[in-house]
C-alpha positions as CSV (number, residue, x, y, z in Angstrom):
1,M,21.1,-21.6,8.2
2,K,19.2,-20.3,5.3
3,I,18.5,-17.0,7.0
4,K,22.3,-16.3,7.4
5,A,22.9,-16.9,3.6
6,E,20.0,-14.6,2.7
7,M,21.3,-11.8,5.0
8,Q,24.7,-12.0,3.3
9,L,22.9,-11.5,-0.1
10,I,20.9,-8.7,1.2
11,R,24.0,-7.0,2.8
12,K,26.0,-7.2,-0.6
13,Y,23.1,-6.0,-2.7
14,A,22.5,-2.9,-0.2
15,M,26.1,-2.1,-0.1
16,A,26.3,-2.0,-3.9
17,K,23.3,0.3,-4.1
18,G,24.4,2.6,-1.3
19,I,21.4,1.8,0.9
20,F,22.9,-0.2,3.5
21,M,21.5,0.6,7.0
22,K,19.2,3.1,5.6
23,A,15.3,3.2,5.9
24,H,13.2,3.3,2.9
25,N,12.8,7.1,3.3
26,R,16.6,7.4,3.0
27,S,17.0,8.2,6.7
28,I,19.5,6.4,9.0
29,S,18.0,3.3,10.2
30,S,17.3,3.1,14.0
31,L,18.0,-0.7,13.8
32,N,21.4,-2.3,14.4
33,E,22.9,-4.4,11.6
34,K,21.5,-7.7,12.5
35,Q,18.0,-6.4,12.9
36,W,18.2,-4.3,9.6
37,L,19.1,-7.5,7.7
38,I,16.6,-9.8,9.3
39,A,13.8,-7.4,8.7
40,R,14.5,-7.7,5.0
41,T,14.5,-11.5,4.8
42,D,11.5,-13.3,3.1
43,D,10.6,-15.4,6.2
44,F,10.5,-12.4,8.4
45,M,8.2,-10.6,6.1
46,K,6.0,-13.6,5.7
47,W,5.7,-13.5,9.7
48,F,5.5,-9.8,10.2
49,G,3.9,-8.5,6.9
50,N,5.3,-6.9,4.0
51,W,6.4,-3.6,5.6
52,M,8.7,-2.6,2.8
53,E,5.7,-2.5,0.3
54,L,3.7,-0.4,2.7
55,A,6.7,2.0,3.3
56,A,7.2,2.4,-0.4
57,I,3.5,3.1,-0.8
58,K,3.7,5.8,2.0
59,S,6.8,7.4,0.3
60,R,5.2,7.3,-3.0
61,I,2.1,9.2,-1.9
62,A,4.2,11.7,-0.1
63,E,6.2,12.4,-3.2
64,W,3.2,12.7,-5.6
65,L,1.6,15.2,-3.2
66,C,4.5,17.6,-2.9
67,F,3.6,21.3,-3.0
68,E,5.4,21.7,-6.3
69,N,3.6,18.9,-8.2
70,I,0.2,20.1,-7.0
71,E,0.8,23.7,-7.7
72,W,2.1,22.9,-11.2
73,A,-0.9,20.8,-12.2
74,K,-3.6,23.3,-11.1
75,G,-5.7,24.4,-14.1
76,K,-3.8,22.1,-16.5
77,S,-5.5,19.4,-18.6
78,L,-5.1,15.7,-17.7
79,E,-3.4,15.1,-20.9
80,K,-0.6,17.8,-19.9
81,I,-0.2,16.3,-16.5
82,N,0.2,12.8,-17.9
83,E,2.8,14.0,-20.3
84,K,4.7,15.5,-17.4
85,F,4.3,12.9,-14.8
86,G,3.3,9.6,-16.7
87,N,0.3,7.6,-15.7
88,I,1.7,4.1,-15.2
89,L,-0.5,2.2,-12.7
90,T,1.5,1.9,-9.3
91,P,0.3,0.7,-5.8
92,V,-1.0,3.6,-3.7
93,A,-2.8,1.7,-0.9
94,Y,-4.3,-1.8,0.0
95,I,-7.5,-3.2,1.2
96,H,-8.1,-6.2,3.4
97,P,-8.1,-9.5,1.4
98,G,-11.6,-10.3,2.8
99,Y,-13.1,-7.7,0.6
100,L,-11.8,-8.8,-2.6
101,K,-14.7,-11.4,-3.4
102,Y,-17.0,-8.5,-3.7
103,L,-15.3,-7.2,-6.8
104,D,-14.2,-10.4,-8.4
105,E,-13.7,-14.0,-7.2
106,N,-10.4,-14.2,-9.1
107,I,-8.6,-11.2,-7.6
108,R,-5.4,-12.1,-5.8
109,D,-3.7,-8.8,-5.5
110,N,-5.1,-6.8,-2.6
111,R,-3.1,-3.5,-3.6
112,V,-5.0,-0.4,-4.9
113,Y,-3.5,1.2,-7.9
114,S,-3.3,4.6,-9.5
115,G,-1.4,6.5,-12.1
116,K,0.7,9.5,-11.0
117,G,-0.8,11.9,-13.5
118,Y,-4.4,10.8,-12.7
119,F,-3.8,11.0,-8.9
120,I,-2.2,14.5,-9.1
121,N,-4.9,15.6,-11.5
122,H,-7.6,14.5,-9.1
123,V,-6.1,16.2,-6.2
124,S,-5.3,19.5,-8.0
125,N,-8.4,20.0,-10.2
126,N,-11.3,17.6,-9.4
127,H,-11.6,18.1,-5.5
128,P,-9.6,21.2,-4.7
129,E,-11.7,21.6,-1.6
130,V,-10.1,18.6,-0.1
131,S,-6.8,19.4,1.5
132,I,-3.8,17.4,0.6
133,K,-3.6,16.1,4.2
134,E,-6.9,14.4,3.7
135,Y,-5.4,12.3,0.7
136,E,-2.8,11.1,3.0
137,R,-5.5,9.5,5.2
138,I,-6.6,7.2,2.4
139,Q,-5.1,4.2,3.9
140,E,-6.6,5.1,7.3
141,I,-10.1,5.0,5.7
142,L,-9.4,1.6,4.0
143,D,-8.0,0.2,7.2
144,K,-10.9,1.2,9.6
145,P,-13.9,2.2,7.6
146,D,-17.2,2.9,9.3
147,E,-19.0,1.5,6.4
148,V,-18.2,-0.3,3.2
149,K,-20.8,-0.3,0.4
150,L,-21.1,-2.1,-2.9
151,D,-22.0,-0.2,-5.9
152,N,-23.2,-2.4,-8.7
153,R,-25.7,0.0,-10.3
154,T,-23.9,0.0,-13.7
155,F,-24.0,-3.3,-15.6
156,G,-20.7,-5.0,-15.7
157,R,-19.1,-2.8,-13.2
158,R,-18.7,-3.0,-9.4
159,S,-17.1,-0.7,-7.0
160,L,-16.3,-0.7,-3.3
161,I,-16.9,2.5,-1.4
162,F,-15.1,2.9,1.9
163,I,-16.7,5.5,4.2
164,K,-15.1,7.0,7.3
165,R,-17.0,9.6,9.3
166,Y,-15.2,12.3,11.3
167,D,-17.2,13.9,14.1
168,R,-20.8,14.4,13.1
169,Y,-20.5,16.7,10.2
170,F,-18.5,15.0,7.4
171,A,-17.4,11.8,5.9
172,E,-14.7,10.8,3.5
173,V,-15.3,8.2,0.8
174,V,-12.7,6.3,-1.2
175,S,-14.2,4.5,-4.3
176,I,-12.3,1.5,-5.8
177,D,-13.0,-0.2,-9.1
178,K,-11.6,-3.0,-10.9
179,D,-9.8,-2.5,-14.3
180,S,-9.8,-5.0,-17.4
181,D,-6.5,-6.5,-16.1
182,G,-8.0,-7.3,-12.7
183,K,-6.3,-4.6,-10.8
184,M,-8.0,-2.5,-8.2
185,I,-8.0,1.1,-9.2
186,F,-8.3,4.2,-6.9
187,Y,-11.3,5.9,-8.4
188,K,-11.8,9.0,-6.2
189,T,-12.0,10.5,-2.7
190,I,-15.1,12.6,-2.1
191,Y,-15.3,14.9,0.9
192,Y,-18.8,15.2,2.3
193,K,-20.2,17.7,4.8
194,E,-23.5,17.3,6.7
195,K,-24.4,14.4,4.3
196,T,-24.9,10.8,4.7
197,P,-22.9,9.4,1.8
198,Q,-24.3,6.6,-0.7
199,K,-27.2,5.9,1.9
200,S,-29.1,3.9,-0.7
201,L,-26.4,1.4,-1.4
202,P,-26.0,-2.1,0.4
203,N,-23.5,-2.5,3.0
204,V,-20.9,-5.4,2.8
205,E,-19.1,-7.1,5.5
206,L,-15.6,-8.4,5.8
207,I,-15.1,-12.1,4.8
208,Q,-13.7,-13.4,8.1
209,S,-12.5,-16.7,6.7
210,L,-9.7,-14.8,5.0
211,V,-8.6,-12.8,8.0
212,N,-5.7,-15.1,9.0
213,G,-4.7,-16.6,5.6
214,L,-1.8,-15.8,3.5
215,L,-2.5,-14.1,0.3
216,T,-0.3,-14.6,-2.8
217,I,-0.2,-11.4,-4.9
218,S,0.5,-10.9,-8.6
219,P,2.3,-9.2,-10.2
220,S,5.5,-8.7,-8.2
221,P,5.8,-5.4,-6.4
222,V,7.0,-2.5,-8.4
223,K,10.8,-2.2,-8.5
224,D,12.1,0.4,-6.3
225,E,15.9,1.2,-6.1
226,A,15.6,1.8,-2.3
227,A,13.8,-1.6,-1.8
228,I,15.6,-5.0,-1.6
229,P,14.2,-7.3,-4.3
230,R,11.6,-9.8,-2.8
231,N,13.3,-12.7,-4.6
232,I,16.9,-11.7,-3.8
233,S,17.6,-15.1,-2.1
234,A,16.6,-17.0,-5.2
235,R,18.8,-15.3,-7.6
236,N,21.5,-17.9,-7.5
237,D,19.5,-21.1,-7.4
238,G,16.5,-20.0,-9.4
239,A,14.0,-21.2,-6.8
240,K,10.5,-19.6,-7.1
241,I,9.6,-17.6,-4.2
242,Q,6.0,-16.4,-3.8
243,N,5.3,-12.9,-2.9
244,F,3.0,-11.9,-0.1
245,L,1.4,-8.9,1.1
246,I,0.2,-9.9,4.6
247,I,-1.5,-7.1,6.6
248,P,-1.6,-7.7,10.3
249,K,-3.9,-5.9,12.5
250,D,-2.5,-2.4,13.5
251,L,0.8,-2.9,11.5
252,S,1.3,1.0,11.9
253,K,1.7,0.4,15.6
254,K,4.7,-2.1,15.1
255,V,6.7,0.1,12.9
256,D,9.0,3.2,13.8
257,K,8.9,6.7,12.4
258,N,10.8,5.5,9.4
259,G,8.4,2.7,8.6
260,E,10.7,-0.2,9.7
261,P,9.6,-2.8,12.1
262,L,10.3,-2.0,15.6
263,A,13.5,-3.6,17.1
264,S,11.3,-5.3,19.7
265,E,9.4,-7.1,17.1
266,I,12.5,-8.3,15.3
267,E,13.9,-9.6,18.5
268,R,10.7,-11.4,19.2
269,Y,11.0,-13.1,15.9
270,C,14.5,-14.0,16.5
271,E,13.4,-15.7,19.8
272,L,10.8,-17.6,17.9
273,I,13.1,-19.0,15.5
274,D,16.1,-19.4,17.9
275,F,18.3,-17.1,16.0
């Protein structure tokens, strides 16, 4: 079976990298060996969703927002912060594919990018009144917004604004722009109190026709030593494997505390493919 050959390649790669039977956060995996290997195969991730990409994003945000980084950056210029941390665009979140059309018909990557320096500067110096914990909720706002608005007031520029209200007194707003390379860029999070944000802008709706579709993303996910390469099974034969970032509903409820798929989900998949 193809899956067995791929599992062998994944095992060999993970052993060489010292990450065998470890979760993405370097903790010991709660899965058994068969489950651990199956969860990293291409076909499983096409069925379940690219949980490895999402685990990498979560780990990245946690590392960027560590106390030492935020304290060091306070009061420093963006130039100094970029010099220390760099500012290469890296995925920090994702939005539902159905929203892509509002920014650009040609976008095929539903990840949202930011540079490490820009992100840390924003948290440390632009909105110090917003707690670090609030920035960790960015994905929650994008997953289940109360409203999404389109800002096209500036000629040639469109932004999506995701609004999440908490209680009756405040809302958080995540703004997303598109850069010249077609990537969606995290612009800012604003913390409002007793104010209706962006009230004059039009609301947009999710494009339902894309809800169940597979979305090819480009470029390939950022390389991470703790992640199994997405094209590992193609290394010997050169076959082209498409990358998918499939976001099932409530994926967070189907992964464990380490971000790996629940064993029950993996076993359900094995039953479906008779493995």
